[in-house]
N, C-alpha and C positions, 0 to 999 in steps of 0.2 A: 432406484435408490435402495431398496431392500437388499439388493444383491451387490451393490457397488463395492463395498469393502471386500466381500468374498471374491469377486471377479478381478478386481484391480489392484489390491494390496497383496504383495508377496509376503507370506508369513515368515519365510526364512530370512529375508533382508529388511523387511519393513518398507521397501520401496513401492511406490505407486507406478503402475503401468501407464505408459503413454497411450496405448491403445491395445485392443485385442485383435490378433490377426485373423485370417480367414478360417483358421482351425479353432478359434476362440482361445488361443494361447496368448498370454500377456507379453507385450513387448516392453521391456524395462528400460528403454532409453529415457534419460532425464531430459525432458523438454518443458517449456513453460505451460503446456496444456494442463499439467497437474495442478498448477496454482489456481486455475479456474475451477477445479473440481473439489477443492478441500472442504467446501460446505456440504458435500455429500457424505462426509465421514461423521459418524455419530459421536466419536470420542475426541475431544479437543486435544488430548495428549498425542493421539495419532496424527492429527493435523499439524501439530507443532513439530513433531519429528520429521515429517515429510517436507514441511516448509523450510526447515533448517537444511535438509539435503538439497532442496532446490536453490536456496539462497547461496549456499557455499559452492554449488556446482555451476550455477548460471549467472548469478548477480554480481557483476563487476562494479567497481565504484562509479562507472559511467553508464551502467545500464544492464539490462537482462539479455543474455545471449539466447539463441534459438536451439542450441544443443550443447550438452556437456562436453567439455574439452577432453574428457577421458574416452569419448566415443571415437572409433576409428574413422567415422565420417565427418569429423569436426573440421571446419575451415577457419583458421585464425583471422583471416582478413576477408572482408566482403569483396574487396577489389584486389585481385592479384592476377592480372591478365597473362603473365608469363606462365601461370600454373593451371588456371581454370577460368571458365566463364563466371562472371559475378553471380549469375542466377544459381549456380551450384552452391553458393554460400548463403544465399538469402534466407533459407530455412535450416541451415546446417552450420551455424556459428555466428552469423551476423547479429549484432545487437540491435534490437528494436526498442527505442525509448517508450513507445506506447505500452509495452509490457511492464514497464516500471510501475505503472499504476496498480496492477493487480498484485505485484510483489510487495509494494509498500502497504497496500490495503491489508494483505494477509498478516504482515508483521504488526501493523497497528491493531488489528483485531485480536492478535495473540498477546497484546500488551507490550510490544517492543517498539514503542514510538521513537525511542532514541536511535535505534538502528535504522528505521525507515527514514528518519530525519536526515541522516548522513547522506543517503542517496538523493533525497529531495534537494538538499543544499547543493550537492554536486551538479545536479541537473540545472538548477538556477544559474550556477556559474557558467555552464555551457551556454545557456540561453542568453546570458548577458555579455559574454566575451568572445563567442565563436560563431561562425556561420552567419545566419541572419539574426541581428540583435533583437532579442525579445522572443525568439522562436527556437524550437527544438527540431532536430533533423529527423528524417525517416529512419536512418540507420547510422551505425558506427561500426568500425572494425572491432572485433573482440580484443585483439592485442594491439598495443602500440607497435609501430615499425621500429626496427633497430635504430638506436640513437635518438628516439623520440619518447617523450614522457607521457603523451596522451594519444589515444587512438584517433584516427582520422574520421571526419564526418563523411558519410556516403549517402547515396540515395538522394532524395529530395531534401534540401537544406532547411526548408520550412514546411513541416508536416502537421496538418491540423489535428490529427488524432494523437500525436505525441504531446502537443500542447494541451489538448483537452484532458488527457489523463493526469497530467501534472496539476492542472487546475481542479479536477475532480477530487484528487486526493487531498489537496489543500482544504477545500471546503467541506467535503464529506468525511474525510479521514481525520486530519489533525483538528480542524475547527469543529467537526462533528455535526454539521447541519445536514440532516437526512430526512427530507420530506417524503411522506406517503399520503398524498392528498386524496387518493381514492378512498382512504380510510379516515381522512380528515386529521391526520397525525403528522406532527413534526418531531422527529427524534432529535434530542440535543445530547450528543455523546462526544464531548471534546476529549481528545487523546493527545495531550501536549507533552512534548519532550522536555527534558530538564533545561535545555538551552533556550527554550521559548520565553520571550519577554512579554510585553503588552501588545495587544492588537485591537483595532477597532475596524469593523467592516459591516457591509450591507450585503444581504443575500436575497435576491428576488425569488419569491416562492408563490406560485399561483398568481392570484390577482394582487398580491401584496408584497411587502418587503419586511424582512427580519433585520432589524438593526441590532448590532451586538458589540460588546466590548469584553475582553478578557484581560484582567489586570493581576499582577502580583500584589499580595497584601502582606502585612506583618506576620500573619499566621498561616498563609497558604495562597489561595487564589480567590478572586471575585469574578463571577460571570454575570453579565447583564444582557438580557434579550428583550427587545421591545417589538411587538408584532403590530404591523400597520397594514390596513387594506383588506384584512380578512381575519376570521376567527379560526382557531385550531386547537386540538389537544396537544399540549407540549409534554413530551415523554422524556423526562430527565434520566439520563443513564451515564453516571460517572462511577467508574470502577475505583475502589471496591465497595461502594455504598449500595444500599437498596435502591431499586428504581422507584421513581415517583412521578405521577402524572398530574398535570394542571390543565383545566379547561380555561382557555384564554380567549377573550373577546378582542376585536380589533382595537388597538391602542393600549392594551395591557402590557405591563412590564414584569418580567421575572428576574429577581436578583438572587443569586446563590453565593453564599460565603462558604468556602471549603477550608476546613482545617484537617488535621491528621485524623481526627476521630469522628467528624460529622459534617453534614451539610445543613446549613440553615437557609431555608427557602422562603423568600418574601414575594408575595403576589400583590402588585400595585395596580389598581384600576386606572382608567384613562383620566378620571377626575382627581386622582391622588389618594383615593380611599385605599386602605391597605387591610388585607385579611390577616388573620392570626398567623404569625410565622410558623413554619413546620420544620422540625428537626428530623433529618434523615440519617439513620445510623449505619454503621458498617454492616456488611452482609458477610457473615463468616464463611459461607460456602463459596462466594465469589472470591474472597481473599485467599482461601485455601486453594481454589482452582488456579488463581493467578500465580501463586507461589510455585505450584507444580509446573506451569508453563515456563516460568522464569528459569527454573532449574534445567528444563530440557533445552532451552534456547540460550542459556548463559554462554558467553564467549563466541557466539555465532559471528563469522567473519565473511567479508566479501570474497568472491572467487578471485584467484590470482592468475595472471597470465603465465603460461608455460613457455616452452621453447618452440617457436613457430616451426622451425625446420624439422622438428620431431614428428610432426603430423603428416600422415600419408598424403594428404592433399597437396602439401608443399613439395612433395617429391615428384609430382607430376610435371610434365612439360607441355606447354601449349603455345602455339603461335598466335599472338594477338590478332 
């Protein structure tokens, strides 16, 4: 970790290396590996710049590709039997929906829930209208075929890890339910896009269940969490406010009223007894840091398909 930025981030371009070769020289191909490594960077601004590069190079509206289309080894279609075997494209252009999870997670962590939400909604549309209803596929082509508006599904049409990452980002990312039961802590960190309405849900955690509802109110939002079946420390983390922790017993309820300027936190016991409400104020440093990240990521767009025949892989000829 101490040497990661030194070894993997190119000072001239700000790009992160995919790997170091046998001579310890950085390979600057843009691949999804870098999304998994952003937490090794000490400066959030560096992570934001690299996340933008990865999103705009790899993240199409239908998912994350395995290689930047600007690379000469890019394959625009997973399946193009007249040009190459499909395994040649599997790690060199094919879209893997399971990679959407880390892409959305990084944008949510950087305060860009609205951008992540666009991809999330698009994947829900695929799950509900294409392939196996209720499921996401293993792969898609990076580019739609000529005359088609959407890329073709490939690989396994119902892939467990694709579904799992969509669900993980829903619960841990947008709804913000992040348990760490080894430490006896449940982090409550909702990151809701502007389009998000009301939701009521249950999340199984350890031996218990967390019942929750998020509602729009006249002045902002109201969050309600009720813990049943076990006790835990509830770590409230809503940007750009100060963090606040509550020790909750089984059956306790935490109610948070969010306005522009503050959070009012009410802790209600199982018998209805209520502690003195706590007002959590804005955190100037968090607000300043988020403003800086917003400036770096403003206008970030999805990757756009190029011209398939312009890629060297499509100029190959192969007998199926």
